SELUMMAR-212166 format. One record per residue (C-alpha): chain; x, y negated, z; residue number from 0; residue in one letter. Coordinates in steps of 0.02 Angstrom, whole numbers. Layout:
BEGIN
+------+--------+--------+--------+------+-------+
! bafi !      x !      y !      z ! keba ! vokol !
+------+--------+--------+--------+------+-------+
!    A !      X !      Y !      Z !  NUM !     A !
...
+------+--------+--------+--------+------+-------+
***
This chain:
BEGIN
+------+--------+--------+--------+------+-------+
! bafi !      x !      y !      z ! keba ! vokol !
+------+--------+--------+--------+------+-------+
!    A !    758 !  -4656 !  -1620 !    0 !     X !
!    A !    587 !  -4724 !  -1572 !    1 !     X !
!    A !    537 !  -4761 !  -1393 !    2 !     X !
!    A !    412 !  -4615 !  -1398 !    3 !     X !
!    A !    550 !  -4496 !  -1454 !    4 !     X !
!    A !    667 !  -4561 !  -1318 !    5 !     X !
!    A !    535 !  -4537 !  -1184 !    6 !     X !
!    A !    505 !  -4358 !  -1238 !    7 !     X !
!    A !    685 !  -4316 !  -1189 !    8 !     X !
!    A !    633 !  -4341 !  -1007 !    9 !     X !
!    A !    475 !  -4234 !  -1020 !   10 !     X !
!    A !    442 !  -4147 !   -854 !   11 !     X !
!    A !    399 !  -3963 !   -880 !   12 !     X !
!    A !    352 !  -3927 !   -698 !   13 !     X !
!    A !    306 !  -4059 !   -571 !   14 !     X !
!    A !    387 !  -3986 !   -415 !   15 !     X !
!    A !    563 !  -3933 !   -459 !   16 !     X !
!    A !    664 !  -3956 !   -300 !   17 !     X !
!    A !    772 !  -4100 !   -363 !   18 !     X !
!    A !    617 !  -4191 !   -426 !   19 !     X !
!    A !    516 !  -4162 !   -267 !   20 !     X !
!    A !    656 !  -4232 !   -160 !   21 !     X !
!    A !    676 !  -4383 !   -274 !   22 !     X !
!    A !    491 !  -4420 !   -299 !   23 !     X !
!    A !    408 !  -4359 !   -139 !   24 !     X !
!    A !    552 !  -4383 !    -17 !   25 !     X !
!    A !    559 !  -4202 !     42 !   26 !     X !
!    A !    544 !  -4024 !    -22 !   27 !     X !
!    A !    371 !  -4006 !     56 !   28 !     X !
!    A !    276 !  -3845 !     88 !   29 !     X !
!    A !    308 !  -3664 !    133 !   30 !     X !
!    A !    361 !  -3512 !     36 !   31 !     X !
!    A !    348 !  -3401 !    192 !   32 !     X !
!    A !    285 !  -3403 !    372 !   33 !     X !
!    A !    444 !  -3365 !    470 !   34 !     X !
!    A !    586 !  -3474 !    402 !   35 !     X !
!    A !    662 !  -3608 !    513 !   36 !     X !
!    A !    532 !  -3742 !    545 !   37 !     X !
!    A !    591 !  -3915 !    489 !   38 !     X !
!    A !    430 !  -4018 !    506 !   39 !     X !
!    A !    271 !  -3979 !    601 !   40 !     X !
!    A !    111 !  -4079 !    624 !   41 !     X !
!    A !     20 !  -4085 !    792 !   42 !     X !
!    A !   -115 !  -4187 !    879 !   43 !     X !
!    A !    -92 !  -4219 !   1065 !   44 !     X !
!    A !   -262 !  -4201 !   1150 !   45 !     X !
!    A !   -332 !  -4372 !   1193 !   46 !     X !
!    A !   -487 !  -4464 !   1247 !   47 !     X !
!    A !   -597 !  -4362 !   1129 !   48 !     X !
!    A !   -582 !  -4217 !   1254 !   49 !     X !
!    A !   -671 !  -4323 !   1385 !   50 !     X !
!    A !   -833 !  -4306 !   1287 !   51 !     X !
!    A !   -842 !  -4128 !   1354 !   52 !     X !
!    A !   -885 !  -4199 !   1524 !   53 !     X !
!    A !  -1060 !  -4218 !   1452 !   54 !     X !
!    A !  -1076 !  -4032 !   1413 !   55 !     X !
!    A !  -1196 !  -3911 !   1491 !   56 !     X !
!    A !  -1148 !  -3731 !   1523 !   57 !     X !
!    A !  -1241 !  -3611 !   1409 !   58 !     X !
!    A !  -1248 !  -3442 !   1494 !   59 !     X !
!    A !  -1294 !  -3351 !   1334 !   60 !     X !
!    A !  -1144 !  -3426 !   1242 !   61 !     X !
!    A !  -1029 !  -3409 !   1392 !   62 !     X !
!    A !   -965 !  -3586 !   1362 !   63 !     X !
!    A !   -995 !  -3770 !   1389 !   64 !     X !
!    A !  -1084 !  -3834 !   1233 !   65 !     X !
!    A !  -1094 !  -4016 !   1179 !   66 !     X !
!    A !  -1240 !  -4063 !   1066 !   67 !     X !
!    A !  -1280 !  -4228 !    983 !   68 !     X !
!    A !  -1450 !  -4314 !    976 !   69 !     X !
!    A !  -1500 !  -4208 !    827 !   70 !     X !
!    A !  -1464 !  -4046 !    918 !   71 !     X !
!    A !  -1305 !  -4009 !    819 !   72 !     X !
!    A !  -1158 !  -3930 !    911 !   73 !     X !
!    A !  -1015 !  -4057 !    918 !   74 !     X !
!    A !   -895 !  -3959 !   1029 !   75 !     X !
!    A !   -879 !  -3817 !   1154 !   76 !     X !
!    A !   -764 !  -3760 !   1293 !   77 !     X !
!    A !   -745 !  -3579 !   1348 !   78 !     X !
!    A !   -758 !  -3618 !   1532 !   79 !     X !
!    A !   -887 !  -3668 !   1662 !   80 !     X !
!    A !   -802 !  -3835 !   1695 !   81 !     X !
!    A !   -734 !  -3963 !   1569 !   82 !     X !
!    A !   -548 !  -3947 !   1529 !   83 !     X !
!    A !   -421 !  -4046 !   1629 !   84 !     X !
!    A !   -356 !  -4174 !   1502 !   85 !     X !
!    A !   -198 !  -4216 !   1601 !   86 !     X !
!    A !   -153 !  -4031 !   1613 !   87 !     X !
!    A !   -191 !  -4006 !   1428 !   88 !     X !
!    A !    -73 !  -4149 !   1386 !   89 !     X !
!    A !     66 !  -4080 !   1496 !   90 !     X !
!    A !     51 !  -3909 !   1415 !   91 !     X !
!    A !     46 !  -3985 !   1241 !   92 !     X !
!    A !    201 !  -4089 !   1282 !   93 !     X !
!    A !    294 !  -3932 !   1335 !   94 !     X !
!    A !    243 !  -3848 !   1172 !   95 !     X !
!    A !    307 !  -3993 !   1067 !   96 !     X !
!    A !    467 !  -3999 !   1172 !   97 !     X !
!    A !    497 !  -3814 !   1134 !   98 !     X !
!    A !    472 !  -3849 !    948 !   99 !     X !
!    A !    599 !  -3993 !    952 !  100 !     X !
!    A !    722 !  -3889 !   1053 !  101 !     X !
!    A !    715 !  -3760 !    914 !  102 !     X !
!    A !    751 !  -3873 !    766 !  103 !     X !
!    A !    581 !  -3943 !    717 !  104 !     X !
!    A !    537 !  -4124 !    685 !  105 !     X !
!    A !    368 !  -4148 !    768 !  106 !     X !
!    A !    249 !  -4268 !    680 !  107 !     X !
!    A !    109 !  -4331 !    792 !  108 !     X !
!    A !    -57 !  -4371 !    712 !  109 !     X !
!    A !   -139 !  -4535 !    757 !  110 !     X !
!    A !   -288 !  -4543 !    873 !  111 !     X !
!    A !   -446 !  -4467 !    801 !  112 !     X !
!    A !   -626 !  -4531 !    811 !  113 !     X !
!    A !   -694 !  -4462 !    974 !  114 !     X !
!    A !   -839 !  -4369 !    893 !  115 !     X !
!    A !   -718 !  -4239 !    820 !  116 !     X !
!    A !   -645 !  -4150 !    972 !  117 !     X !
!    A !   -554 !  -4004 !    889 !  118 !     X !
!    A !   -417 !  -4101 !    799 !  119 !     X !
!    A !   -307 !  -4028 !    935 !  120 !     X !
!    A !   -300 !  -3881 !    813 !  121 !     X !
!    A !   -235 !  -3954 !    648 !  122 !     X !
!    A !   -192 !  -3780 !    582 !  123 !     X !
!    A !   -366 !  -3754 !    514 !  124 !     X !
!    A !   -383 !  -3918 !    416 !  125 !     X !
!    A !   -261 !  -3867 !    278 !  126 !     X !
!    A !   -168 !  -3722 !    199 !  127 !     X !
!    A !     16 !  -3760 !    171 !  128 !     X !
!    A !     82 !  -3681 !     12 !  129 !     X !
!    A !    240 !  -3702 !    -93 !  130 !     X !
!    A !    264 !  -3889 !   -129 !  131 !     X !
!    A !    116 !  -3957 !    -33 !  132 !     X !
!    A !    -55 !  -3934 !     46 !  133 !     X !
!    A !   -228 !  -3872 !      1 !  134 !     X !
!    A !   -364 !  -3959 !    101 !  135 !     X !
!    A !   -487 !  -3847 !    191 !  136 !     X !
!    A !   -676 !  -3858 !    187 !  137 !     X !
!    A !   -749 !  -3808 !    354 !  138 !     X !
!    A !   -904 !  -3700 !    363 !  139 !     X !
!    A !   -957 !  -3771 !    532 !  140 !     X !
!    A !  -1022 !  -3948 !    552 !  141 !     X !
!    A !   -928 !  -3985 !    714 !  142 !     X !
!    A !   -760 !  -3980 !    619 !  143 !     X !
!    A !   -807 !  -4072 !    459 !  144 !     X !
!    A !   -719 !  -4234 !    510 !  145 !     X !
!    A !   -549 !  -4150 !    523 !  146 !     X !
!    A !   -523 !  -4137 !    335 !  147 !     X !
!    A !   -524 !  -4325 !    301 !  148 !     X !
!    A !   -419 !  -4351 !    457 !  149 !     X !
!    A !   -282 !  -4235 !    396 !  150 !     X !
!    A !   -293 !  -4307 !    220 !  151 !     X !
!    A !   -252 !  -4478 !    295 !  152 !     X !
!    A !   -108 !  -4402 !    394 !  153 !     X !
!    A !    -36 !  -4322 !    236 !  154 !     X !
!    A !    -50 !  -4486 !    143 !  155 !     X !
!    A !     46 !  -4577 !    279 !  156 !     X !
!    A !    193 !  -4456 !    278 !  157 !     X !
!    A !    194 !  -4424 !     89 !  158 !     X !
!    A !    139 !  -4242 !     89 !  159 !     X !
!    A !     78 !  -4189 !    -85 !  160 !     X !
!    A !   -103 !  -4128 !    -90 !  161 !     X !
!    A !   -113 !  -3994 !   -225 !  162 !     X !
!    A !   -298 !  -3956 !   -211 !  163 !     X !
!    A !   -451 !  -3949 !   -100 !  164 !     X !
!    A !   -583 !  -3819 !    -65 !  165 !     X !
!    A !   -750 !  -3895 !   -110 !  166 !     X !
!    A !   -929 !  -3864 !   -166 !  167 !     X !
!    A !   -997 !  -3703 !    -92 !  168 !     X !
!    A !   -823 !  -3641 !    -46 !  169 !     X !
!    A !   -762 !  -3628 !    134 !  170 !     X !
!    A !   -584 !  -3588 !    188 !  171 !     X !
!    A !   -481 !  -3631 !    341 !  172 !     X !
!    A !   -294 !  -3633 !    372 !  173 !     X !
!    A !   -297 !  -3516 !    522 !  174 !     X !
!    A !   -348 !  -3378 !    403 !  175 !     X !
!    A !   -206 !  -3409 !    278 !  176 !     X !
!    A !    -22 !  -3363 !    271 !  177 !     X !
!    A !    120 !  -3362 !    145 !  178 !     X !
!    A !    210 !  -3194 !    146 !  179 !     X !
!    A !    341 !  -3238 !     16 !  180 !     X !
!    A !    358 !  -3359 !   -131 !  181 !     X !
!    A !    247 !  -3250 !   -240 !  182 !     X !
!    A !    122 !  -3183 !   -112 !  183 !     X !
!    A !     -6 !  -3259 !      7 !  184 !     X !
!    A !   -141 !  -3180 !    113 !  185 !     X !
!    A !   -312 !  -3243 !    167 !  186 !     X !
!    A !   -438 !  -3170 !    288 !  187 !     X !
!    A !   -621 !  -3177 !    234 !  188 !     X !
!    A !   -748 !  -3205 !    372 !  189 !     X !
!    A !   -891 !  -3319 !    425 !  190 !     X !
!    A !   -768 !  -3463 !    406 !  191 !     X !
!    A !   -691 !  -3409 !    240 !  192 !     X !
!    A !   -814 !  -3358 !    105 !  193 !     X !
!    A !   -790 !  -3277 !    -64 !  194 !     X !
!    A !   -805 !  -3441 !   -160 !  195 !     X !
!    A !   -675 !  -3525 !    -49 !  196 !     X !
!    A !   -559 !  -3377 !    -73 !  197 !     X !
!    A !   -574 !  -3388 !   -262 !  198 !     X !
!    A !   -540 !  -3575 !   -261 !  199 !     X !
!    A !   -380 !  -3547 !   -161 !  200 !     X !
!    A !   -334 !  -3405 !   -279 !  201 !     X !
!    A !   -349 !  -3520 !   -431 !  202 !     X !
!    A !   -244 !  -3657 !   -350 !  203 !     X !
!    A !   -106 !  -3534 !   -304 !  204 !     X !
!    A !   -109 !  -3454 !   -476 !  205 !     X !
!    A !    -48 !  -3620 !   -548 !  206 !     X !
!    A !    114 !  -3586 !   -453 !  207 !     X !
!    A !    124 !  -3401 !   -493 !  208 !     X !
!    A !     71 !  -3350 !   -317 !  209 !     X !
!    A !    -41 !  -3196 !   -295 !  210 !     X !
!    A !   -174 !  -3204 !   -158 !  211 !     X !
!    A !   -215 !  -3047 !    -59 !  212 !     X !
!    A !   -388 !  -3055 !     23 !  213 !     X !
!    A !   -427 !  -2957 !    182 !  214 !     X !
!    A !   -605 !  -2938 !    245 !  215 !     X !
!    A !   -612 !  -2964 !    434 !  216 !     X !
!    A !   -741 !  -2887 !    551 !  217 !     X !
!    A !   -890 !  -2993 !    601 !  218 !     X !
!    A !   -817 !  -3036 !    772 !  219 !     X !
!    A !   -659 !  -3117 !    699 !  220 !     X !
!    A !   -653 !  -3287 !    617 !  221 !     X !
!    A !   -470 !  -3306 !    566 !  222 !     X !
!    A !   -331 !  -3192 !    505 !  223 !     X !
!    A !   -211 !  -3259 !    637 !  224 !     X !
!    A !   -315 !  -3171 !    770 !  225 !     X !
!    A !   -260 !  -3002 !    700 !  226 !     X !
!    A !   -101 !  -3034 !    599 !  227 !     X !
!    A !     51 !  -3147 !    619 !  228 !     X !
!    A !    220 !  -3112 !    539 !  229 !     X !
!    A !    364 !  -3140 !    662 !  230 !     X !
!    A !    518 !  -3083 !    567 !  231 !     X !
!    A !    567 !  -3017 !    396 !  232 !     X !
!    A !    521 !  -2841 !    453 !  233 !     X !
!    A !    402 !  -2870 !    600 !  234 !     X !
!    A !    224 !  -2929 !    625 !  235 !     X !
!    A !    110 !  -2940 !    775 !  236 !     X !
!    A !    -58 !  -2859 !    737 !  237 !     X !
!    A !   -221 !  -2806 !    817 !  238 !     X !
!    A !   -254 !  -2646 !    718 !  239 !     X !
!    A !   -436 !  -2643 !    773 !  240 !     X !
!    A !   -468 !  -2797 !    666 !  241 !     X !
!    A !   -377 !  -2744 !    508 !  242 !     X !
!    A !   -419 !  -2619 !    370 !  243 !     X !
!    A !   -302 !  -2472 !    352 !  244 !     X !
!    A !   -255 !  -2523 !    175 !  245 !     X !
!    A !   -181 !  -2686 !    240 !  246 !     X !
!    A !    -78 !  -2596 !    372 !  247 !     X !
!    A !    -16 !  -2482 !    232 !  248 !     X !
!    A !     19 !  -2637 !    126 !  249 !     X !
!    A !    129 !  -2709 !    265 !  250 !     X !
!    A !    219 !  -2543 !    285 !  251 !     X !
!    A !    253 !  -2541 !     98 !  252 !     X !
!    A !    335 !  -2711 !    115 !  253 !     X !
!    A !    448 !  -2645 !    254 !  254 !     X !
!    A !    354 !  -2737 !    392 !  255 !     X !
!    A !    336 !  -2647 !    558 !  256 !     X !
!    A !    165 !  -2683 !    635 !  257 !     X !
!    A !    186 !  -2712 !    823 !  258 !     X !
!    A !     17 !  -2691 !    908 !  259 !     X !
!    A !    -49 !  -2824 !   1026 !  260 !     X !
!    A !    -74 !  -2760 !   1204 !  261 !     X !
!    A !   -261 !  -2780 !   1225 !  262 !     X !
!    A !   -243 !  -2791 !   1414 !  263 !     X !
!    A !   -170 !  -2965 !   1392 !  264 !     X !
!    A !   -288 !  -3117 !   1392 !  265 !     X !
!    A !   -378 !  -3175 !   1234 !  266 !     X !
!    A !   -272 !  -3281 !   1114 !  267 !     X !
!    A !   -111 !  -3191 !   1164 !  268 !     X !
!    A !    -82 !  -3164 !    978 !  269 !     X !
!    A !    -89 !  -3353 !    948 !  270 !     X !
!    A !     97 !  -3390 !    934 !  271 !     X !
!    A !    217 !  -3469 !    809 !  272 !     X !
!    A !    387 !  -3413 !    743 !  273 !     X !
!    A !    515 !  -3553 !    743 !  274 !     X !
!    A !    636 !  -3449 !    638 !  275 !     X !
!    A !    649 !  -3264 !    592 !  276 !     X !
!    A !    633 !  -3158 !    749 !  277 !     X !
!    A !    610 !  -3304 !    871 !  278 !     X !
!    A !    437 !  -3353 !    928 !  279 !     X !
!    A !    351 !  -3478 !   1044 !  280 !     X !
!    A !    228 !  -3370 !   1138 !  281 !     X !
!    A !     88 !  -3394 !   1266 !  282 !     X !
!    A !    160 !  -3365 !   1440 !  283 !     X !
!    A !      8 !  -3265 !   1497 !  284 !     X !
!    A !     36 !  -3125 !   1371 !  285 !     X !
!    A !    160 !  -3030 !   1480 !  286 !     X !
!    A !    132 !  -2854 !   1414 !  287 !     X !
!    A !    140 !  -2905 !   1231 !  288 !     X !
!    A !    295 !  -3011 !   1267 !  289 !     X !
!    A !    377 !  -2855 !   1337 !  290 !     X !
!    A !    334 !  -2758 !   1179 !  291 !     X !
!    A !    406 !  -2895 !   1069 !  292 !     X !
!    A !    566 !  -2906 !   1171 !  293 !     X !
!    A !    591 !  -2718 !   1156 !  294 !     X !
!    A !    567 !  -2736 !    967 !  295 !     X !
!    A !    707 !  -2866 !    959 !  296 !     X !
!    A !    600 !  -3023 !    948 !  297 !     X !
!    A !    661 !  -3170 !   1052 !  298 !     X !
!    A !    515 !  -3245 !   1149 !  299 !     X !
!    A !    500 !  -3424 !   1215 !  300 !     X !
!    A !    355 !  -3425 !   1339 !  301 !     X !
!    A !    246 !  -3581 !   1352 !  302 !     X !
!    A !     90 !  -3597 !   1460 !  303 !     X !
!    A !    -58 !  -3654 !   1354 !  304 !     X !
!    A !   -197 !  -3584 !   1463 !  305 !     X !
!    A !   -290 !  -3750 !   1473 !  306 !     X !
!    A !   -278 !  -3776 !   1284 !  307 !     X !
!    A !   -350 !  -3601 !   1263 !  308 !     X !
!    A !   -514 !  -3659 !   1339 !  309 !     X !
!    A !   -548 !  -3756 !   1178 !  310 !     X !
!    A !   -544 !  -3594 !   1080 !  311 !     X !
!    A !   -368 !  -3597 !   1010 !  312 !     X !
!    A !   -185 !  -3581 !   1056 !  313 !     X !
!    A !     -7 !  -3612 !    998 !  314 !     X !
!    A !    -32 !  -3562 !    816 !  315 !     X !
!    A !   -193 !  -3663 !    804 !  316 !     X !
!    A !   -106 !  -3815 !    881 !  317 !     X !
!    A !     33 !  -3822 !    752 !  318 !     X !
!    A !     37 !  -3846 !    564 !  319 !     X !
!    A !    208 !  -3819 !    485 !  320 !     X !
!    A !    240 !  -3935 !    338 !  321 !     X !
!    A !    416 !  -3876 !    292 !  322 !     X !
!    A !    505 !  -3712 !    326 !  323 !     X !
!    A !    671 !  -3652 !    258 !  324 !     X !
!    A !    664 !  -3526 !    117 !  325 !     X !
!    A !    722 !  -3352 !    164 !  326 !     X !
+------+--------+--------+--------+------+-------+
***
């Protein structure tokens, strides 16, 4: 038998069979769902980059502090009249990561970021985690462009496979993406996720036999996670005012009960993360919605992230799961 013939006996039909991924990449990376037990999660503890917001001016029309560079480009913003309290942000972030560890997750901290990119606190948006690896986002807004190379470096350091990247005229962000099951994902189209970005993600997922369901969001919503988050096999938290009826029917057809967000709660109440089916880390200020979830049989772990919210995101934005158990 020739060497070429001998080598063909070890021909690899698919590159990410579980035994091969563990042997070659060190872990069975990626997600086949959004609710299985979290095993690894990536975060960035807010650091000195937040101090740049002390140079902001309050813009009454925007209702926020806005930081611009010398060319007039927006580099950051804060939804408050005073800059955020960094020490308080860090304490709240530490409590969030403690809750993740207490519930079975290995928390991977990203290294310090260049100070000109202040939103790396929210790593969720920089990538979409799919079965076997990650798809890098392309941000539509300038003030977040630096987060993609930052997360690419983080993935390289830990050995996370990068299966693709949104590029060219495409835009897509991780906060508007979710895996429903091993064969189905959903993406919310908006000002941050355009048609070309959606089609690029669709093509990447098709290589793994995953169908992508696209939902058009209203003009005042930027990410799907503001209106839909699955919490259990048969439960999801939704804001029906931001979803088309066909998608609510689609969830019902999958046996998923849509629990409506209580709109009397503060903004970003929906921004939570399941640590396993039916158990969720939830913003402590969302008291009415927490009560609804508890009555529906969802176990709630309250964490105060009110200072983090001033940067425009919450618990879901602050966490990027890299490995969840299959269910």
